[in-house]
A tleap script that builds the chain and sets N, CA, C and O, in Angstrom:
source leaprc.protein.ff14SB
mol = sequence {
  NTRP LYS PRO LYS THR MET ASN VAL SER GLN
  LEU GLY SER ASN LEU HIE VAL VAL PHE GLU
  GLN ALA PRO SER SER PHE GLY PHE ALA LEU
  TYR TYR LEU TYR TYR LYS LEU ARG GLN ASP
  GLY PRO PHE LYS LEU GLN ARG CYS LYS PRO
  GLU VAL ASN GLN LEU ARG GLY THR CYS VAL
  LEU GLN ASP ILE THR PRO GLY THR TYR THR
  ILE GLU LEU ARG ASP ASP ALA ASN VAL THR
  ARG ARG GLN THR GLN TYR HIE VAL SER CGLN
}
set mol.1.N position { 148.490 -9.840 15.894 }
set mol.1.CA position { 147.607 -9.457 14.814 }
set mol.1.C position { 146.273 -10.180 14.958 }
set mol.1.O position { 146.218 -11.354 15.325 }
set mol.2.N position { 145.208 -9.455 14.663 }
set mol.2.CA position { 143.869 -10.041 14.642 }
set mol.2.C position { 143.100 -9.324 13.534 }
set mol.2.O position { 143.162 -8.098 13.441 }
set mol.3.N position { 142.374 -10.067 12.690 }
set mol.3.CA position { 141.635 -9.392 11.614 }
set mol.3.C position { 140.608 -8.420 12.182 }
set mol.3.O position { 139.841 -8.764 13.081 }
set mol.4.N position { 140.603 -7.204 11.646 }
set mol.4.CA position { 139.646 -6.204 12.108 }
set mol.4.C position { 138.247 -6.521 11.594 }
set mol.4.O position { 137.247 -6.207 12.240 }
set mol.5.N position { 138.195 -7.143 10.431 }
set mol.5.CA position { 136.891 -7.438 9.834 }
set mol.5.C position { 136.811 -8.882 9.394 }
set mol.5.O position { 137.802 -9.487 8.984 }
set mol.6.N position { 135.611 -9.418 9.490 }
set mol.6.CA position { 135.295 -10.734 8.946 }
set mol.6.C position { 133.808 -10.679 8.601 }
set mol.6.O position { 132.959 -10.577 9.486 }
set mol.7.N position { 133.509 -10.747 7.320 }
set mol.7.CA position { 132.132 -10.648 6.855 }
set mol.7.C position { 131.706 -11.944 6.186 }
set mol.7.O position { 132.480 -12.567 5.458 }
set mol.8.N position { 130.468 -12.341 6.441 }
set mol.8.CA position { 129.921 -13.570 5.875 }
set mol.8.C position { 128.719 -13.208 5.021 }
set mol.8.O position { 127.876 -12.408 5.426 }
set mol.9.N position { 128.646 -13.802 3.831 }
set mol.9.CA position { 127.479 -13.610 2.972 }
set mol.9.C position { 127.113 -14.954 2.355 }
set mol.9.O position { 127.953 -15.844 2.216 }
set mol.10.N position { 125.845 -15.080 1.990 }
set mol.10.CA position { 125.344 -16.326 1.419 }
set mol.10.C position { 125.051 -16.128 -0.058 }
set mol.10.O position { 124.434 -15.142 -0.459 }
set mol.11.N position { 125.504 -17.081 -0.856 }
set mol.11.CA position { 125.203 -17.101 -2.287 }
set mol.11.C position { 124.733 -18.516 -2.611 }
set mol.11.O position { 125.545 -19.430 -2.751 }
set mol.12.N position { 123.423 -18.690 -2.728 }
set mol.12.CA position { 122.867 -20.032 -2.911 }
set mol.12.C position { 123.131 -20.861 -1.675 }
set mol.12.O position { 122.809 -20.448 -0.561 }
set mol.13.N position { 123.726 -22.050 -1.870 }
set mol.13.CA position { 124.037 -22.914 -0.723 }
set mol.13.C position { 125.479 -22.738 -0.251 }
set mol.13.O position { 125.971 -23.545 0.537 }
set mol.14.N position { 126.158 -21.698 -0.721 }
set mol.14.CA position { 127.547 -21.432 -0.325 }
set mol.14.C position { 127.632 -20.217 0.587 }
set mol.14.O position { 126.855 -19.271 0.461 }
set mol.15.N position { 128.582 -20.259 1.502 }
set mol.15.CA position { 128.892 -19.094 2.332 }
set mol.15.C position { 130.247 -18.553 1.899 }
set mol.15.O position { 131.200 -19.310 1.712 }
set mol.16.N position { 130.322 -17.248 1.743 }
set mol.16.CA position { 131.571 -16.567 1.415 }
set mol.16.C position { 132.013 -15.798 2.657 }
set mol.16.O position { 131.303 -14.917 3.142 }
set mol.17.N position { 133.190 -16.144 3.160 }
set mol.17.CA position { 133.751 -15.492 4.338 }
set mol.17.C position { 134.923 -14.630 3.866 }
set mol.17.O position { 135.932 -15.139 3.378 }
set mol.18.N position { 134.765 -13.316 4.021 }
set mol.18.CA position { 135.786 -12.360 3.582 }
set mol.18.C position { 136.398 -11.742 4.831 }
set mol.18.O position { 135.683 -11.321 5.740 }
set mol.19.N position { 137.737 -11.690 4.870 }
set mol.19.CA position { 138.424 -11.206 6.065 }
set mol.19.C position { 139.671 -10.420 5.685 }
set mol.19.O position { 140.227 -10.579 4.599 }
set mol.20.N position { 140.087 -9.578 6.602 }
set mol.20.CA position { 141.325 -8.828 6.434 }
set mol.20.C position { 142.499 -9.777 6.670 }
set mol.20.O position { 142.579 -10.418 7.718 }
set mol.21.N position { 143.406 -9.866 5.704 }
set mol.21.CA position { 144.577 -10.735 5.839 }
set mol.21.C position { 145.658 -10.052 6.674 }
set mol.21.O position { 145.725 -8.824 6.746 }
set mol.22.N position { 146.492 -10.863 7.295 }
set mol.22.CA position { 147.644 -10.344 8.033 }
set mol.22.C position { 148.663 -9.790 7.053 }
set mol.22.O position { 148.733 -10.245 5.911 }
set mol.23.N position { 149.453 -8.818 7.480 }
set mol.23.CA position { 150.550 -8.352 6.625 }
set mol.23.C position { 151.461 -9.525 6.260 }
set mol.23.O position { 151.614 -10.462 7.044 }
set mol.24.N position { 152.056 -9.471 5.087 }
set mol.24.CA position { 152.903 -10.580 4.614 }
set mol.24.C position { 154.072 -10.864 5.553 }
set mol.24.O position { 154.603 -11.974 5.562 }
set mol.25.N position { 154.478 -9.871 6.342 }
set mol.25.CA position { 155.589 -10.064 7.273 }
set mol.25.C position { 155.282 -11.122 8.342 }
set mol.25.O position { 156.201 -11.644 8.972 }
set mol.26.N position { 154.006 -11.441 8.549 }
set mol.26.CA position { 153.641 -12.489 9.496 }
set mol.26.C position { 153.910 -13.871 8.914 }
set mol.26.O position { 154.082 -14.833 9.663 }
set mol.27.N position { 153.948 -13.982 7.599 }
set mol.27.CA position { 154.322 -15.232 6.947 }
set mol.27.C position { 153.320 -16.366 7.068 }
set mol.27.O position { 153.711 -17.532 7.031 }
set mol.28.N position { 152.032 -16.054 7.213 }
set mol.28.CA position { 151.039 -17.115 7.313 }
set mol.28.C position { 150.931 -17.861 5.986 }
set mol.28.O position { 150.734 -17.247 4.938 }
set mol.29.N position { 151.059 -19.176 6.034 }
set mol.29.CA position { 150.957 -20.003 4.827 }
set mol.29.C position { 149.508 -20.374 4.546 }
set mol.29.O position { 149.126 -20.565 3.391 }
set mol.30.N position { 148.706 -20.477 5.592 }
set mol.30.CA position { 147.292 -20.839 5.464 }
set mol.30.C position { 146.484 -20.131 6.530 }
set mol.30.O position { 146.998 -19.750 7.581 }
set mol.31.N position { 145.212 -19.966 6.233 }
set mol.31.CA position { 144.232 -19.578 7.237 }
set mol.31.C position { 143.314 -20.779 7.418 }
set mol.31.O position { 143.085 -21.542 6.480 }
set mol.32.N position { 142.798 -20.938 8.613 }
set mol.32.CA position { 141.920 -22.066 8.917 }
set mol.32.C position { 140.559 -21.519 9.308 }
set mol.32.O position { 140.442 -20.697 10.217 }
set mol.33.N position { 139.543 -21.979 8.619 }
set mol.33.CA position { 138.180 -21.566 8.900 }
set mol.33.C position { 137.451 -22.757 9.515 }
set mol.33.O position { 137.169 -23.745 8.838 }
set mol.34.N position { 137.155 -22.648 10.798 }
set mol.34.CA position { 136.417 -23.683 11.509 }
set mol.34.C position { 134.952 -23.287 11.526 }
set mol.34.O position { 134.624 -22.127 11.777 }
set mol.35.N position { 134.071 -24.236 11.264 }
set mol.35.CA position { 132.646 -23.906 11.221 }
set mol.35.C position { 131.814 -25.104 11.650 }
set mol.35.O position { 132.217 -26.255 11.484 }
set mol.36.N position { 130.642 -24.807 12.208 }
set mol.36.CA position { 129.716 -25.869 12.601 }
set mol.36.C position { 128.350 -25.244 12.844 }
set mol.36.O position { 128.226 -24.057 13.147 }
set mol.37.N position { 127.334 -26.082 12.703 }
set mol.37.CA position { 126.014 -25.663 13.144 }
set mol.37.C position { 126.097 -25.476 14.650 }
set mol.37.O position { 126.736 -26.266 15.346 }
set mol.38.N position { 125.460 -24.447 15.142 }
set mol.38.CA position { 125.595 -24.074 16.553 }
set mol.38.C position { 125.356 -25.256 17.492 }
set mol.38.O position { 126.058 -25.399 18.492 }
set mol.39.N position { 124.381 -26.095 17.184 }
set mol.39.CA position { 124.028 -27.201 18.083 }
set mol.39.C position { 124.836 -28.474 17.817 }
set mol.39.O position { 124.709 -29.436 18.574 }
set mol.40.N position { 125.658 -28.511 16.772 }
set mol.40.CA position { 126.440 -29.704 16.446 }
set mol.40.C position { 127.674 -29.828 17.332 }
set mol.40.O position { 128.024 -28.917 18.083 }
set mol.41.N position { 128.319 -30.982 17.221 }
set mol.41.CA position { 129.515 -31.277 17.999 }
set mol.41.C position { 130.755 -30.572 17.491 }
set mol.41.O position { 130.824 -29.343 17.527 }
set mol.42.N position { 131.743 -31.332 17.015 }
set mol.42.CA position { 133.029 -30.735 16.646 }
set mol.42.C position { 132.937 -29.855 15.397 }
set mol.42.O position { 132.055 -30.013 14.553 }
set mol.43.N position { 133.887 -28.924 15.319 }
set mol.43.CA position { 133.988 -28.042 14.162 }
set mol.43.C position { 134.451 -28.810 12.935 }
set mol.43.O position { 135.178 -29.797 13.049 }
set mol.44.N position { 134.028 -28.356 11.765 }
set mol.44.CA position { 134.582 -28.802 10.493 }
set mol.44.C position { 135.649 -27.791 10.109 }
set mol.44.O position { 135.674 -26.682 10.642 }
set mol.45.N position { 136.536 -28.165 9.185 }
set mol.45.CA position { 137.671 -27.315 8.841 }
set mol.45.C position { 137.752 -27.072 7.339 }
set mol.45.O position { 137.630 -28.000 6.539 }
set mol.46.N position { 137.959 -25.822 6.971 }
set mol.46.CA position { 138.242 -25.435 5.581 }
set mol.46.C position { 139.559 -24.665 5.610 }
set mol.46.O position { 139.687 -23.669 6.322 }
set mol.47.N position { 140.539 -25.132 4.831 }
set mol.47.CA position { 141.832 -24.437 4.746 }
set mol.47.C position { 141.773 -23.436 3.596 }
set mol.47.O position { 141.226 -23.726 2.531 }
set mol.48.N position { 142.342 -22.256 3.825 }
set mol.48.CA position { 142.311 -21.191 2.822 }
set mol.48.C position { 143.713 -20.618 2.655 }
set mol.48.O position { 144.361 -20.243 3.632 }
set mol.49.N position { 144.173 -20.553 1.410 }
set mol.49.CA position { 145.474 -19.952 1.135 }
set mol.49.C position { 145.342 -18.434 1.098 }
set mol.49.O position { 144.337 -17.910 0.618 }
set mol.50.N position { 146.355 -17.720 1.605 }
set mol.50.CA position { 146.326 -16.263 1.506 }
set mol.50.C position { 146.299 -15.825 0.041 }
set mol.50.O position { 146.876 -16.481 -0.826 }
set mol.51.N position { 145.627 -14.722 -0.214 }
set mol.51.CA position { 145.585 -14.167 -1.563 }
set mol.51.C position { 146.721 -13.153 -1.673 }
set mol.51.O position { 146.747 -12.147 -0.965 }
set mol.52.N position { 147.665 -13.443 -2.584 }
set mol.52.CA position { 148.888 -12.663 -2.717 }
set mol.52.C position { 148.560 -11.228 -3.141 }
set mol.52.O position { 147.725 -11.001 -4.016 }
set mol.53.N position { 149.229 -10.276 -2.508 }
set mol.53.CA position { 149.101 -8.849 -2.809 }
set mol.53.C position { 147.678 -8.326 -2.674 }
set mol.53.O position { 147.296 -7.378 -3.361 }
set mol.54.N position { 146.894 -8.934 -1.796 }
set mol.54.CA position { 145.532 -8.478 -1.542 }
set mol.54.C position { 145.386 -8.170 -0.055 }
set mol.54.O position { 146.020 -8.810 0.785 }
set mol.55.N position { 144.546 -7.186 0.264 }
set mol.55.CA position { 144.290 -6.855 1.663 }
set mol.55.C position { 143.305 -7.816 2.300 }
set mol.55.O position { 143.325 -8.038 3.511 }
set mol.56.N position { 142.434 -8.389 1.459 }
set mol.56.CA position { 141.384 -9.276 1.967 }
set mol.56.C position { 141.533 -10.678 1.373 }
set mol.56.O position { 141.989 -10.857 0.243 }
set mol.57.N position { 141.135 -11.648 2.166 }
set mol.57.CA position { 141.098 -13.028 1.706 }
set mol.57.C position { 139.657 -13.510 1.722 }
set mol.57.O position { 138.813 -12.951 2.422 }
set mol.58.N position { 139.382 -14.555 0.943 }
set mol.58.CA position { 138.034 -15.121 0.880 }
set mol.58.C position { 138.106 -16.635 0.995 }
set mol.58.O position { 138.924 -17.277 0.337 }
set mol.59.N position { 137.254 -17.197 1.825 }
set mol.59.CA position { 137.072 -18.642 1.917 }
set mol.59.C position { 135.625 -18.934 1.554 }
set mol.59.O position { 134.719 -18.210 1.967 }
set mol.60.N position { 135.410 -19.987 0.788 }
set mol.60.CA position { 134.059 -20.372 0.395 }
set mol.60.C position { 133.727 -21.714 1.029 }
set mol.60.O position { 134.442 -22.701 0.856 }
set mol.61.N position { 132.628 -21.725 1.767 }
set mol.61.CA position { 132.107 -22.964 2.338 }
set mol.61.C position { 130.979 -23.414 1.431 }
set mol.61.O position { 129.995 -22.694 1.258 }
set mol.62.N position { 131.112 -24.610 0.844 }
set mol.62.CA position { 130.160 -25.066 -0.166 }
set mol.62.C position { 129.115 -26.002 0.417 }
set mol.62.O position { 129.363 -26.728 1.380 }
set mol.63.N position { 127.930 -25.962 -0.201 }
set mol.63.CA position { 126.827 -26.872 0.135 }
set mol.63.C position { 126.493 -26.869 1.623 }
set mol.63.O position { 126.447 -27.917 2.267 }
set mol.64.N position { 126.264 -25.685 2.148 }
set mol.64.CA position { 125.933 -25.511 3.556 }
set mol.64.C position { 124.428 -25.704 3.741 }
set mol.64.O position { 123.634 -25.191 2.953 }
set mol.65.N position { 124.039 -26.438 4.775 }
set mol.65.CA position { 122.621 -26.652 5.057 }
set mol.65.C position { 122.100 -25.502 5.918 }
set mol.65.O position { 122.881 -24.853 6.615 }
set mol.66.N position { 120.788 -25.241 5.879 }
set mol.66.CA position { 120.229 -24.140 6.667 }
set mol.66.C position { 120.440 -24.337 8.171 }
set mol.66.O position { 120.484 -25.462 8.669 }
set mol.67.N position { 120.567 -23.220 8.870 }
set mol.67.CA position { 120.745 -23.223 10.314 }
set mol.67.C position { 121.674 -22.100 10.730 }
set mol.67.O position { 122.141 -21.327 9.893 }
set mol.68.N position { 121.941 -22.013 12.017 }
set mol.68.CA position { 122.836 -20.983 12.541 }
set mol.68.C position { 124.212 -21.583 12.770 }
set mol.68.O position { 124.360 -22.574 13.486 }
set mol.69.N position { 125.218 -20.973 12.155 }
set mol.69.CA position { 126.590 -21.465 12.197 }
set mol.69.C position { 127.468 -20.596 13.080 }
set mol.69.O position { 127.321 -19.375 13.124 }
set mol.70.N position { 128.379 -21.246 13.780 }
set mol.70.CA position { 129.490 -20.572 14.430 }
set mol.70.C position { 130.669 -20.711 13.481 }
set mol.70.O position { 130.999 -21.818 13.055 }
set mol.71.N position { 131.305 -19.592 13.146 }
set mol.71.CA position { 132.416 -19.572 12.191 }
set mol.71.C position { 133.598 -18.905 12.877 }
set mol.71.O position { 133.476 -17.819 13.443 }
set mol.72.N position { 134.747 -19.575 12.816 }
set mol.72.CA position { 135.936 -19.056 13.487 }
set mol.72.C position { 137.119 -19.091 12.526 }
set mol.72.O position { 137.415 -20.129 11.936 }
set mol.73.N position { 137.785 -17.968 12.373 }
set mol.73.CA position { 138.974 -17.847 11.527 }
set mol.73.C position { 140.204 -17.880 12.420 }
set mol.73.O position { 140.288 -17.146 13.404 }
set mol.74.N position { 141.163 -18.742 12.069 }
set mol.74.CA position { 142.419 -18.839 12.824 }
set mol.74.C position { 143.587 -18.763 11.856 }
set mol.74.O position { 143.457 -19.098 10.679 }
set mol.75.N position { 144.732 -18.319 12.367 }
set mol.75.CA position { 145.944 -18.331 11.544 }
set mol.75.C position { 146.614 -19.694 11.677 }
set mol.75.O position { 146.189 -20.526 12.478 }
set mol.76.N position { 147.665 -19.920 10.888 }
set mol.76.CA position { 148.287 -21.251 10.878 }
set mol.76.C position { 149.070 -21.564 12.145 }
set mol.76.O position { 149.440 -22.717 12.365 }
set mol.77.N position { 149.330 -20.566 12.984 }
set mol.77.CA position { 149.999 -20.823 14.255 }
set mol.77.C position { 148.999 -20.890 15.409 }
set mol.77.O position { 149.380 -21.138 16.553 }
set mol.78.N position { 147.718 -20.668 15.103 }
set mol.78.CA position { 146.635 -20.710 16.084 }
set mol.78.C position { 146.880 -19.758 17.259 }
set mol.78.O position { 146.574 -20.084 18.406 }
set mol.79.N position { 147.436 -18.579 16.962 }
set mol.79.CA position { 147.671 -17.592 18.015 }
set mol.79.C position { 146.620 -16.482 17.996 }
set mol.79.O position { 146.509 -15.719 18.956 }
set mol.80.N position { 145.869 -16.390 16.937 }
set mol.80.CA position { 144.818 -15.384 16.867 }
set mol.80.C position { 143.581 -15.991 16.241 }
set mol.80.O position { 143.668 -16.906 15.422 }
set mol.81.N position { 142.435 -15.478 16.631 }
set mol.81.CA position { 141.195 -15.983 16.061 }
set mol.81.C position { 140.139 -14.900 16.113 }
set mol.81.O position { 140.184 -13.989 16.940 }
set mol.82.N position { 139.197 -15.027 15.212 }
set mol.82.CA position { 138.029 -14.139 15.190 }
set mol.82.C position { 136.813 -15.009 14.934 }
set mol.82.O position { 136.822 -15.855 14.039 }
set mol.83.N position { 135.766 -14.799 15.721 }
set mol.83.CA position { 134.594 -15.668 15.634 }
set mol.83.C position { 133.346 -14.843 15.368 }
set mol.83.O position { 133.234 -13.701 15.814 }
set mol.84.N position { 132.399 -15.440 14.628 }
set mol.84.CA position { 131.109 -14.820 14.377 }
set mol.84.C position { 130.064 -15.915 14.244 }
set mol.84.O position { 130.388 -17.100 14.168 }
set mol.85.N position { 128.801 -15.496 14.217 }
set mol.85.CA position { 127.712 -16.434 13.942 }
set mol.85.C position { 126.958 -15.923 12.729 }
set mol.85.O position { 126.869 -14.719 12.490 }
set mol.86.N position { 126.420 -16.857 11.973 }
set mol.86.CA position { 125.685 -16.491 10.755 }
set mol.86.C position { 124.522 -17.464 10.562 }
set mol.86.O position { 124.686 -18.677 10.696 }
set mol.87.N position { 123.359 -16.925 10.249 }
set mol.87.CA position { 122.179 -17.780 9.998 }
set mol.87.C position { 122.042 -18.011 8.501 }
set mol.87.O position { 121.955 -17.061 7.723 }
set mol.88.N position { 122.022 -19.280 8.103 }
set mol.88.CA position { 121.872 -19.674 6.702 }
set mol.88.C position { 120.402 -19.977 6.450 }
set mol.88.O position { 119.809 -20.820 7.123 }
set mol.89.N position { 119.814 -19.280 5.471 }
set mol.89.CA position { 118.431 -19.561 5.090 }
set mol.89.C position { 118.438 -20.505 3.890 }
set mol.89.O position { 119.494 -20.800 3.329 }
set mol.90.N position { 117.267 -20.971 3.506 }
set mol.90.CA position { 117.183 -21.927 2.390 }
set mol.90.C position { 117.330 -21.264 1.056 }
set mol.90.O position { 117.282 -21.934 0.025 }
savepdb mol mol.pdb
quit
């Protein structure tokens, strides 16, 4: 399984990452959202719980500074991932 969609939007200094969740039969307990400024070193991590009975899940990254981010969504078994880049304006 791999999410078909992953959309990022900015609301103030927060980023909202919306993605297609895996079917419940996969049994994912958490999703992991790794993110960093493109030129920075290691990724930071935000854990997101699946939203029950919903097709889409949302993770919110708070107090993000301006710049271009690499954002990667992984499942709790780290067998699938989807990556995108997003530019944060002020």
